[in-house]
Backbone as ProteinMPNN parsed JSONL, in Angstrom:
{"seq_chain_A": "MKNIAVFASGGGSNADKICEYFSTSKEISVSLCISNRQESNLKKISKSYNINYLFIEKDQQNNSDFLLKKLNENKINFIVLAGYLKKIPVDIVSVYKNKIINIHPSLLPKHGGKGMYGLNVHSAVLNAKDKTSGITIHYVNDDYDKGKVLFQASLAVELNDSAISLSQKIQELEHQHYASTIEKTILLKK", "coords_chain_A": {"N_chain_A": [[142.113, 110.225, 99.405], [139.694, 109.716, 96.971], [138.673, 107.14, 94.838], [137.659, 106.69, 91.496], [135.855, 104.645, 89.213], [135.37, 104.659, 85.792], [132.868, 103.793, 83.614], [132.27, 103.044, 80.249], [130.755, 102.77, 76.99], [130.782, 103.779, 74.408], [131.722, 106.459, 72.28], [133.105, 108.026, 74.15], [133.338, 110.74, 74.918], [132.338, 112.032, 77.23], [133.655, 110.513, 79.183], [136.304, 111.217, 78.62], [136.259, 113.979, 79.261], [135.747, 113.77, 82.0], [138.017, 112.366, 82.926], [139.978, 114.253, 82.258], [139.152, 116.438, 83.857], [139.546, 115.491, 86.483], [142.248, 114.997, 86.486], [144.105, 116.616, 87.742], [143.275, 116.737, 90.324], [143.449, 116.734, 93.881], [141.917, 115.298, 95.537], [140.195, 113.476, 94.331], [140.43, 110.729, 92.173], [140.519, 109.324, 88.932], [140.738, 106.047, 88.647], [140.358, 103.719, 87.273], [139.244, 102.579, 84.141], [136.559, 101.159, 82.449], [135.307, 99.198, 79.836], [132.782, 97.7, 77.759], [132.939, 97.304, 75.119], [134.964, 96.665, 72.393], [135.464, 98.538, 70.376], [135.18, 100.96, 71.582], [136.359, 104.223, 72.516], [137.566, 104.316, 74.929], [139.821, 102.885, 75.823], [141.979, 104.165, 74.549], [141.642, 106.74, 75.625], [142.023, 106.242, 78.391], [144.674, 105.419, 78.363], [145.941, 107.782, 77.563], [145.735, 109.293, 79.859], [147.084, 107.821, 81.647], [145.697, 105.774, 83.079], [144.43, 102.827, 84.582], [143.036, 100.29, 82.513], [140.265, 98.278, 81.589], [138.894, 95.848, 79.602], [135.837, 94.3, 79.383], [134.682, 91.15, 78.706], [131.794, 89.685, 77.085], [130.719, 87.583, 78.681], [131.614, 88.368, 81.148], [130.336, 90.684, 81.854], [128.009, 90.586, 83.398], [128.9, 89.318, 85.569], [129.109, 89.56, 88.724], [130.932, 88.883, 90.789], [133.43, 88.805, 89.471], [133.596, 91.493, 88.517], [133.409, 92.957, 90.954], [135.731, 92.081, 92.188], [137.707, 93.226, 90.516], [137.093, 95.935, 90.886], [137.635, 96.169, 93.632], [140.373, 95.536, 93.652], [141.386, 97.815, 92.526], [140.749, 99.663, 94.397], [138.264, 101.089, 94.352], [135.998, 103.652, 95.069], [133.767, 104.976, 94.047], [131.544, 104.635, 91.258], [131.257, 105.755, 87.977], [129.112, 106.269, 85.347], [129.484, 106.7, 81.952], [127.986, 106.896, 79.393], [127.597, 104.158, 79.353], [126.247, 101.226, 78.235], [125.111, 98.964, 79.345], [123.15, 97.303, 81.808], [123.88, 97.74, 85.213], [124.904, 95.101, 87.303], [122.777, 93.83, 89.916], [123.988, 93.072, 92.358], [126.293, 94.632, 92.406], [125.215, 97.186, 92.409], [124.082, 97.088, 94.929], [126.342, 96.83, 96.646], [127.625, 99.216, 96.049], [125.823, 101.212, 96.851], [124.208, 104.261, 96.347], [126.562, 105.226, 95.313], [127.051, 105.06, 92.699], [127.016, 106.845, 89.812], [125.175, 108.304, 87.201], [124.584, 109.736, 83.949], [121.92, 111.084, 82.134], [120.483, 111.798, 78.958], [118.136, 113.472, 79.001], [115.402, 115.22, 80.596], [114.754, 113.601, 83.219], [111.803, 112.47, 84.92], [111.056, 112.043, 82.279], [111.358, 110.326, 79.219], [113.049, 108.174, 79.922], [114.394, 104.913, 80.834], [114.612, 101.424, 79.778], [116.42, 100.964, 76.796], [116.371, 103.621, 76.18], [118.503, 105.698, 75.137], [121.061, 107.809, 73.772], [120.376, 108.764, 70.406], [117.816, 107.713, 70.42], [116.58, 108.794, 72.675], [116.578, 111.548, 72.075], [115.043, 111.597, 69.766], [112.615, 110.765, 70.868], [112.044, 112.955, 72.517], [111.632, 114.944, 70.565], [109.471, 113.797, 69.146], [107.536, 113.892, 71.11], [107.098, 116.511, 71.159], [108.269, 118.189, 73.044], [109.066, 121.204, 74.723], [111.311, 121.795, 76.1], [114.45, 120.248, 76.876], [117.181, 118.376, 78.244], [119.672, 117.515, 80.669], [120.043, 114.891, 83.066], [121.556, 114.12, 86.016], [122.117, 111.421, 88.042], [121.764, 109.061, 90.804], [122.395, 105.553, 90.465], [120.11, 102.922, 90.648], [118.265, 99.855, 91.156], [116.487, 100.025, 89.023], [116.144, 101.115, 85.643], [117.161, 104.386, 85.162], [115.872, 105.491, 87.435], [116.955, 106.313, 89.799], [117.827, 108.528, 92.558], [117.688, 111.95, 91.758], [120.408, 114.068, 91.182], [121.209, 116.37, 89.892], [119.984, 118.65, 87.453], [119.929, 120.142, 84.219], [118.663, 122.371, 81.806], [117.579, 123.071, 78.416], [116.279, 124.952, 75.636], [114.189, 123.427, 73.233], [114.438, 123.769, 69.872], [112.413, 124.688, 67.035], [113.533, 123.868, 64.621], [115.216, 121.827, 65.349], [116.856, 118.685, 65.003], [117.183, 115.187, 65.795], [119.893, 114.785, 65.851], [121.02, 117.414, 65.99], [119.961, 118.216, 68.423], [121.13, 116.319, 70.068], [123.817, 117.142, 69.934], [123.695, 119.63, 71.24], [122.849, 118.819, 73.766], [125.023, 117.256, 74.509], [126.957, 119.227, 74.9], [125.947, 120.407, 77.243], [126.245, 118.228, 78.95], [129.076, 117.964, 79.045], [129.658, 120.366, 80.241], [128.6, 120.149, 82.835], [128.806, 117.541, 84.044], [131.273, 116.439, 85.215], [131.843, 118.31, 87.287], [129.567, 118.035, 88.863], [129.812, 115.387, 89.661], [132.113, 115.656, 91.235], [131.185, 117.41, 93.316], [129.191, 115.778, 94.43], [130.655, 113.53, 95.361], [132.449, 114.752, 97.171], [130.675, 115.71, 99.067], [129.968, 113.378, 100.327], [131.865, 112.783, 102.164]], "CA_chain_A": [[141.825, 110.209, 97.973], [138.579, 108.872, 96.523], [138.961, 106.573, 93.532], [136.515, 106.499, 90.608], [135.921, 103.82, 88.003], [134.503, 105.182, 84.736], [132.375, 102.772, 82.687], [131.771, 103.628, 79.001], [130.593, 101.845, 75.873], [130.823, 104.406, 73.092], [132.755, 107.387, 71.845], [133.918, 108.381, 75.3], [133.592, 112.166, 75.125], [132.138, 112.339, 78.654], [134.754, 109.884, 79.928], [137.483, 112.048, 78.4], [136.097, 115.202, 80.054], [135.867, 113.39, 83.412], [139.438, 112.077, 83.179], [140.689, 115.534, 82.204], [138.746, 117.249, 85.003], [140.132, 114.99, 87.727], [143.675, 114.685, 86.312], [144.924, 117.425, 88.657], [142.615, 116.799, 91.635], [144.159, 116.169, 95.031], [140.943, 114.584, 96.364], [139.476, 112.464, 93.558], [141.244, 110.2, 91.082], [139.971, 108.276, 88.071], [141.73, 104.995, 88.818], [140.057, 102.579, 86.414], [138.269, 102.768, 83.065], [136.033, 99.857, 82.049], [134.415, 99.216, 78.684], [132.263, 96.421, 77.296], [133.015, 97.291, 73.656], [136.337, 96.811, 71.889], [135.596, 99.726, 69.524], [135.077, 102.169, 72.394], [137.584, 105.035, 72.607], [137.989, 104.396, 76.328], [141.193, 102.378, 75.98], [142.869, 105.26, 74.137], [141.493, 107.813, 76.614], [142.669, 105.848, 79.645], [146.127, 105.419, 78.133], [146.439, 109.162, 77.511], [145.771, 109.821, 81.23], [147.798, 106.823, 82.461], [144.701, 105.163, 83.965], [144.206, 101.399, 84.327], [141.927, 100.02, 81.602], [139.784, 96.896, 81.581], [137.834, 95.471, 78.67], [135.121, 93.151, 79.925], [134.044, 90.281, 77.714], [130.349, 89.541, 77.255], [130.41, 86.702, 79.817], [132.055, 89.007, 82.395], [129.564, 91.908, 82.091], [127.028, 90.371, 84.467], [129.564, 88.524, 86.593], [129.354, 90.486, 89.843], [132.154, 88.515, 91.52], [134.568, 89.257, 88.668], [133.641, 92.957, 88.521], [133.72, 93.434, 92.308], [137.157, 91.801, 92.423], [138.474, 94.248, 89.798], [136.856, 97.209, 91.568], [138.374, 96.117, 94.9], [141.817, 95.59, 93.348], [141.707, 99.209, 92.205], [140.311, 100.475, 95.538], [137.261, 102.0, 93.814], [134.987, 104.152, 95.995], [132.596, 105.405, 93.287], [131.458, 104.257, 89.849], [130.639, 106.786, 87.143], [128.721, 105.766, 84.037], [129.638, 107.744, 80.926], [127.546, 106.257, 78.162], [127.712, 102.699, 79.484], [124.945, 100.784, 77.746], [124.672, 97.725, 79.991], [122.624, 97.497, 83.164], [124.825, 97.338, 86.26], [124.329, 93.997, 88.076], [122.149, 94.186, 91.192], [124.956, 92.904, 93.459], [127.2, 95.783, 92.415], [124.398, 98.325, 92.86], [123.927, 96.923, 96.379], [127.629, 97.13, 97.297], [127.919, 100.627, 95.791], [124.568, 101.956, 97.017], [124.417, 105.709, 96.313], [127.944, 105.514, 94.913], [127.114, 104.902, 91.243], [126.444, 108.062, 89.248], [124.92, 108.204, 85.769], [124.025, 110.912, 83.288], [120.906, 110.729, 81.141], [120.325, 112.958, 78.079], [116.82, 114.122, 79.006], [114.982, 115.63, 81.934], [113.994, 112.512, 83.834], [111.48, 111.106, 84.508], [110.681, 111.937, 80.868], [112.208, 109.687, 78.224], [114.025, 107.269, 80.519], [114.05, 103.501, 80.808], [115.377, 100.513, 78.923], [116.47, 101.337, 75.383], [116.354, 105.079, 76.013], [119.844, 106.264, 75.154], [121.479, 108.427, 72.521], [119.392, 109.358, 69.502], [116.478, 107.243, 70.806], [116.04, 109.774, 73.622], [116.342, 112.833, 71.399], [113.881, 111.38, 68.879], [111.425, 110.734, 71.733], [111.791, 114.35, 72.916], [111.064, 115.639, 69.399], [108.15, 113.21, 68.854], [106.612, 114.351, 72.154], [106.994, 117.964, 70.977], [108.696, 118.875, 74.267], [109.634, 122.547, 74.513], [112.633, 121.783, 76.727], [115.118, 118.974, 77.164], [118.342, 118.665, 79.074], [120.402, 116.381, 81.238], [119.778, 114.515, 84.453], [122.618, 113.35, 86.675], [121.382, 110.719, 89.098], [122.296, 107.8, 91.318], [121.883, 104.338, 89.83], [119.53, 101.909, 91.528], [117.927, 98.621, 90.439], [115.621, 100.305, 87.883], [116.701, 102.062, 84.678], [116.885, 105.826, 85.233], [114.927, 105.802, 88.515], [117.68, 106.702, 91.005], [117.674, 109.903, 93.049], [118.259, 112.992, 90.903], [121.414, 114.904, 91.826], [121.34, 117.649, 89.183], [119.398, 118.758, 86.117], [120.103, 121.391, 83.485], [117.754, 122.3, 80.664], [117.741, 123.981, 77.301], [115.094, 125.02, 74.779], [114.158, 122.645, 71.998], [114.085, 124.682, 68.787], [111.546, 124.104, 66.005], [114.341, 123.258, 63.56], [116.105, 120.79, 65.887], [116.76, 117.27, 64.64], [117.744, 114.373, 66.879], [121.348, 115.0, 65.845], [121.351, 118.753, 66.508], [119.629, 118.205, 69.85], [122.18, 115.517, 70.693], [125.022, 117.972, 70.055], [123.464, 120.641, 72.283], [122.808, 118.104, 75.05], [126.396, 116.856, 74.836], [127.626, 120.408, 75.469], [125.486, 120.505, 78.637], [126.894, 117.132, 79.693], [130.479, 118.322, 79.261], [129.697, 121.53, 81.127], [128.136, 119.917, 84.207], [128.916, 116.198, 84.627], [132.428, 116.254, 86.105], [131.722, 119.136, 88.499], [128.517, 117.44, 89.703], [130.444, 114.196, 90.268], [133.001, 116.146, 92.291], [130.372, 117.889, 94.441], [128.513, 114.623, 95.041], [131.643, 112.728, 96.085], [132.979, 115.51, 98.31], [129.623, 115.787, 100.09], [129.858, 112.066, 100.98], [132.959, 112.615, 103.144]], "C_chain_A": [[140.691, 109.233, 97.684], [138.873, 108.42, 95.099], [137.677, 106.278, 92.765], [136.856, 105.458, 89.552], [134.927, 104.414, 87.018], [134.163, 104.028, 83.795], [131.853, 103.482, 81.438], [131.695, 102.571, 77.913], [130.906, 102.473, 74.521], [132.018, 105.29, 72.841], [133.648, 107.9, 72.952], [134.141, 109.86, 75.535], [133.37, 112.575, 76.584], [133.255, 111.736, 79.506], [136.025, 110.722, 79.809], [137.422, 113.316, 79.246], [136.257, 114.919, 81.559], [137.326, 113.127, 83.764], [140.259, 113.362, 83.19], [140.414, 116.363, 83.469], [139.464, 116.809, 86.286], [141.638, 114.731, 87.637], [144.575, 115.479, 87.25], [144.332, 117.499, 90.071], [143.474, 116.139, 92.708], [143.227, 115.303, 95.889], [140.252, 113.422, 95.653], [140.34, 112.041, 92.375], [140.428, 109.208, 90.253], [141.043, 107.196, 88.043], [141.535, 103.806, 87.899], [139.021, 102.993, 85.375], [137.861, 101.39, 82.569], [135.107, 100.038, 80.852], [133.98, 97.801, 78.326], [132.31, 96.318, 75.77], [134.438, 97.573, 73.204], [136.52, 98.118, 71.116], [135.421, 101.035, 70.286], [136.419, 102.91, 72.393], [138.189, 105.021, 74.006], [139.416, 103.896, 76.546], [142.206, 103.474, 75.657], [142.836, 106.402, 75.156], [142.231, 107.465, 77.9], [144.189, 105.854, 79.505], [146.683, 106.84, 78.156], [146.509, 109.807, 78.9], [146.476, 108.866, 82.196], [146.892, 106.197, 83.529], [144.555, 103.696, 83.588], [142.963, 101.223, 83.466], [141.564, 98.539, 81.658], [138.685, 96.759, 80.536], [137.155, 94.247, 79.251], [134.377, 92.424, 78.816], [132.566, 90.134, 78.055], [129.991, 88.687, 78.476], [130.833, 87.298, 81.159], [131.161, 90.182, 82.789], [128.537, 91.774, 83.203], [127.596, 89.532, 85.593], [129.986, 89.448, 87.743], [130.644, 90.169, 90.586], [133.398, 89.016, 90.788], [134.701, 90.78, 88.748], [133.999, 93.517, 89.896], [135.192, 93.205, 92.644], [138.018, 92.88, 91.762], [138.306, 95.63, 90.451], [137.622, 97.275, 92.885], [139.878, 96.218, 94.678], [142.269, 97.024, 93.084], [141.21, 100.191, 93.263], [139.273, 101.534, 95.13], [136.214, 102.349, 94.875], [133.677, 104.515, 95.302], [132.702, 104.907, 91.851], [130.722, 105.374, 89.119], [130.354, 106.171, 85.781], [128.757, 106.915, 83.039], [129.28, 107.126, 79.574], [127.76, 104.752, 78.189], [126.333, 102.108, 79.225], [124.495, 99.437, 78.29], [124.139, 98.065, 81.384], [123.652, 96.972, 84.177], [124.172, 96.216, 87.078], [123.87, 94.436, 89.469], [123.129, 94.086, 92.36], [125.905, 94.099, 93.551], [126.452, 97.032, 92.859], [124.238, 98.277, 94.38], [125.212, 97.309, 97.123], [127.949, 98.62, 97.178], [126.658, 101.487, 95.88], [124.86, 103.455, 97.173], [125.872, 106.091, 96.058], [128.158, 105.19, 93.433], [126.338, 106.069, 90.649], [126.312, 107.888, 87.733], [124.428, 109.553, 85.247], [123.068, 110.428, 82.206], [120.611, 111.962, 80.295], [118.889, 113.46, 77.913], [116.505, 114.52, 80.438], [114.106, 114.522, 82.513], [112.954, 113.093, 84.776], [111.068, 110.967, 83.049], [111.77, 111.212, 80.075], [113.349, 108.866, 78.825], [113.581, 105.829, 80.348], [114.891, 102.709, 79.83], [115.283, 100.958, 77.463], [116.488, 102.826, 75.124], [117.763, 105.631, 76.242], [120.103, 106.906, 73.793], [120.342, 109.029, 71.714], [117.971, 108.887, 69.792], [115.807, 108.265, 71.728], [115.675, 111.065, 72.898], [115.172, 112.739, 70.417], [112.589, 111.378, 69.686], [111.044, 112.138, 72.189], [111.107, 115.096, 71.779], [109.671, 115.114, 69.072], [107.094, 113.652, 69.86], [106.365, 115.857, 72.057], [107.306, 118.736, 72.269], [109.337, 120.215, 73.915], [111.032, 122.664, 75.114], [113.146, 120.354, 76.822], [116.317, 119.322, 78.023], [119.027, 117.406, 79.525], [119.927, 116.132, 82.666], [120.957, 113.681, 84.939], [121.974, 112.741, 87.903], [122.16, 109.512, 89.614], [121.669, 106.653, 90.548], [121.307, 103.444, 90.917], [119.15, 100.707, 90.67], [117.085, 98.846, 89.188], [116.275, 101.321, 86.955], [116.212, 103.481, 84.958], [115.899, 106.231, 86.321], [115.626, 106.238, 89.81], [117.492, 108.171, 91.337], [118.402, 110.891, 92.138], [119.206, 113.857, 91.729], [121.48, 116.295, 91.206], [120.605, 117.553, 87.849], [119.745, 120.12, 85.536], [119.267, 121.265, 82.216], [118.14, 123.299, 79.589], [116.476, 123.935, 76.451], [115.267, 124.102, 73.58], [113.638, 123.576, 70.908], [113.242, 123.956, 67.746], [112.339, 123.379, 64.92], [115.298, 122.18, 64.073], [115.798, 119.431, 65.283], [117.298, 116.485, 65.834], [119.249, 114.611, 66.979], [121.708, 116.368, 66.41], [121.047, 118.843, 68.004], [120.69, 117.425, 70.623], [123.442, 116.352, 70.926], [124.872, 119.026, 71.149], [123.455, 119.996, 73.673], [124.221, 117.698, 75.47], [127.189, 118.024, 75.417], [127.228, 120.598, 76.932], [126.159, 119.434, 79.492], [128.329, 117.499, 80.032], [130.626, 119.478, 80.246], [129.447, 121.155, 82.587], [128.503, 118.572, 84.84], [130.068, 116.08, 85.629], [132.301, 117.069, 87.397], [130.636, 118.595, 89.433], [129.022, 116.168, 90.377], [131.298, 114.634, 91.448], [132.2, 116.589, 93.517], [129.711, 116.726, 95.181], [129.476, 113.813, 95.893], [132.149, 113.477, 97.318], [131.945, 115.682, 99.421], [129.476, 114.479, 100.872], [130.896, 111.878, 102.073], [132.427, 112.596, 104.55]], "O_chain_A": [[140.728, 108.074, 98.099], [139.274, 109.221, 94.256], [136.734, 105.698, 93.303], [137.983, 105.392, 89.06], [133.771, 104.649, 87.367], [135.052, 103.372, 83.251], [131.071, 104.426, 81.552], [132.461, 101.607, 77.907], [131.261, 101.762, 73.581], [133.159, 104.937, 73.138], [134.824, 108.181, 72.722], [135.05, 110.223, 76.282], [134.133, 113.379, 77.12], [133.743, 112.373, 80.439], [136.739, 110.913, 80.793], [138.41, 113.691, 79.877], [136.828, 115.725, 82.293], [137.818, 113.61, 84.785], [141.135, 113.535, 84.038], [141.335, 116.917, 84.07], [139.928, 117.638, 87.068], [142.243, 114.29, 88.614], [145.698, 115.057, 87.526], [144.834, 118.24, 90.916], [144.132, 115.126, 92.47], [143.668, 114.657, 96.839], [139.778, 112.49, 96.302], [140.906, 112.876, 91.669], [139.73, 108.356, 90.803], [142.123, 107.396, 87.487], [142.431, 102.976, 87.754], [138.045, 103.672, 85.692], [138.716, 100.546, 82.298], [134.239, 100.911, 80.848], [134.706, 96.834, 78.555], [131.787, 95.365, 75.192], [135.039, 98.58, 73.579], [137.581, 98.739, 71.18], [135.507, 102.11, 69.692], [137.478, 102.293, 72.283], [139.22, 105.652, 74.239], [140.14, 104.442, 77.379], [143.168, 103.683, 76.396], [143.875, 106.96, 75.506], [142.974, 108.286, 78.438], [144.901, 106.251, 80.428], [147.761, 107.081, 78.698], [147.258, 110.763, 79.099], [146.466, 109.077, 83.409], [147.254, 106.101, 84.702], [144.556, 103.356, 82.405], [141.962, 101.914, 83.656], [142.43, 97.67, 81.76], [137.677, 97.464, 80.58], [137.819, 93.263, 79.577], [133.563, 93.001, 78.095], [132.143, 90.423, 79.174], [129.07, 89.023, 79.22], [130.445, 86.78, 82.207], [131.214, 90.636, 83.932], [128.229, 92.754, 83.881], [126.86, 89.084, 86.472], [131.07, 90.032, 87.729], [131.375, 91.081, 90.974], [134.305, 89.579, 91.401], [135.786, 91.299, 89.015], [134.801, 94.446, 89.998], [135.823, 94.032, 93.302], [138.953, 93.391, 92.378], [139.265, 96.395, 90.552], [138.193, 98.312, 93.221], [140.577, 96.903, 95.424], [143.404, 97.392, 93.388], [141.242, 101.404, 93.056], [139.378, 102.703, 95.5], [135.624, 101.467, 95.498], [132.603, 104.381, 95.888], [133.795, 104.775, 91.3], [129.698, 105.871, 89.586], [131.248, 105.619, 85.14], [128.144, 107.962, 83.25], [130.143, 106.87, 78.735], [128.068, 104.144, 77.164], [125.367, 102.445, 79.909], [123.578, 98.829, 77.737], [124.616, 98.99, 82.042], [124.215, 95.891, 84.003], [123.024, 96.35, 87.501], [124.487, 95.288, 90.108], [123.105, 94.927, 93.259], [126.273, 94.523, 94.646], [126.995, 97.848, 93.603], [124.257, 99.316, 95.039], [125.163, 98.034, 98.117], [128.486, 99.215, 98.111], [126.459, 102.388, 95.066], [125.654, 103.859, 98.022], [126.351, 107.128, 96.516], [129.291, 105.062, 92.971], [125.158, 106.261, 90.941], [127.222, 107.389, 87.072], [123.927, 110.388, 86.0], [123.364, 109.492, 81.463], [120.496, 113.062, 80.836], [118.48, 113.83, 76.812], [117.244, 114.197, 81.368], [112.89, 114.504, 82.325], [113.208, 114.133, 85.384], [110.754, 109.858, 82.617], [112.96, 111.47, 80.256], [114.466, 108.862, 78.309], [112.52, 105.558, 79.786], [115.763, 103.247, 79.148], [114.205, 101.284, 76.967], [116.608, 103.256, 73.977], [118.154, 105.976, 77.358], [119.449, 106.585, 72.801], [119.467, 109.708, 72.249], [117.013, 109.581, 69.449], [114.622, 108.563, 71.582], [114.587, 111.607, 73.092], [114.406, 113.69, 70.261], [111.579, 111.925, 69.243], [109.862, 112.477, 72.242], [110.12, 115.798, 71.997], [108.778, 115.899, 68.753], [105.915, 113.775, 69.526], [105.532, 116.407, 72.777], [106.708, 119.774, 72.555], [110.059, 120.33, 72.925], [111.832, 123.505, 74.705], [112.378, 119.392, 76.844], [116.445, 120.458, 78.48], [118.976, 116.37, 78.862], [119.477, 117.04, 83.364], [121.303, 112.663, 84.339], [121.361, 113.441, 88.709], [123.078, 109.012, 88.963], [120.552, 106.766, 90.043], [121.921, 103.233, 91.963], [119.665, 100.559, 89.562], [116.975, 97.94, 88.361], [116.891, 102.281, 87.42], [115.01, 103.744, 84.986], [115.166, 107.206, 86.158], [114.959, 106.505, 90.809], [117.054, 108.959, 90.499], [119.568, 110.7, 91.794], [118.864, 114.318, 92.818], [121.766, 117.278, 91.89], [120.606, 116.507, 87.201], [119.843, 121.115, 86.254], [119.174, 120.189, 81.626], [118.91, 124.232, 79.816], [115.695, 122.988, 76.539], [116.345, 124.014, 72.992], [112.532, 124.107, 71.011], [113.351, 122.738, 67.597], [111.867, 122.387, 64.364], [116.113, 121.671, 63.304], [114.639, 119.071, 65.077], [117.814, 117.077, 66.781], [119.806, 114.633, 68.077], [122.619, 116.47, 67.233], [121.789, 119.473, 68.758], [121.096, 117.833, 71.711], [124.059, 116.273, 71.988], [125.813, 119.284, 71.9], [123.985, 120.557, 74.632], [124.573, 117.785, 76.646], [128.0, 117.836, 76.323], [128.074, 120.914, 77.769], [126.589, 119.7, 80.615], [128.752, 117.362, 81.18], [131.603, 119.551, 80.991], [130.017, 121.772, 83.486], [128.512, 118.467, 86.067], [129.857, 115.666, 86.768], [132.616, 116.572, 88.478], [130.766, 118.684, 90.653], [128.694, 115.903, 91.534], [131.218, 114.054, 92.531], [132.509, 116.181, 94.636], [129.679, 116.701, 96.412], [129.15, 113.448, 97.023], [132.264, 112.891, 98.394], [132.308, 115.787, 100.592], [128.916, 114.479, 101.968], [130.82, 110.913, 102.834], [133.199, 112.463, 105.5]]}, "name": "protein", "num_of_chains": 1, "seq": "MKNIAVFASGGGSNADKICEYFSTSKEISVSLCISNRQESNLKKISKSYNINYLFIEKDQQNNSDFLLKKLNENKINFIVLAGYLKKIPVDIVSVYKNKIINIHPSLLPKHGGKGMYGLNVHSAVLNAKDKTSGITIHYVNDDYDKGKVLFQASLAVELNDSAISLSQKIQELEHQHYASTIEKTILLKK"}
């Protein structure tokens, strides 16, 4: 059994879909959910799936020793970012090299980097007058949104799209592909 830790900061819709997807798996288990924001829905989501939950205080977010200890206690093999808005400390990226998976709401390398999340990304897509957008699932490395791409899916940007309408369409793509791509990636590592 491979154990996943899901990190999330916001609403948690991707985290919920991931927990649901793996709730019946015989090979992969979501064993820990970690959030850096009290108002995140992750605590409620983790409770509904009977998964260990950890809220990390501001002073703990960059404390690699603390985080690695918690990951080790829960026998975590892979980390999955589901809207986690803090940069993962370099020491953790090193220990979990090619074992941290993230999803980005655009077709990287376009519209990635520090500060490029949520509506910021969708506004950038619209301002650039891109004809397509989509999702990129990738490994996390030391640079924002620069890790090896594992999967991309695209959709057409419509003339009447707003950042909000585009966000909703992108979220549907995320829910459709993220958990299955995580599964394929982890099972290929065996």
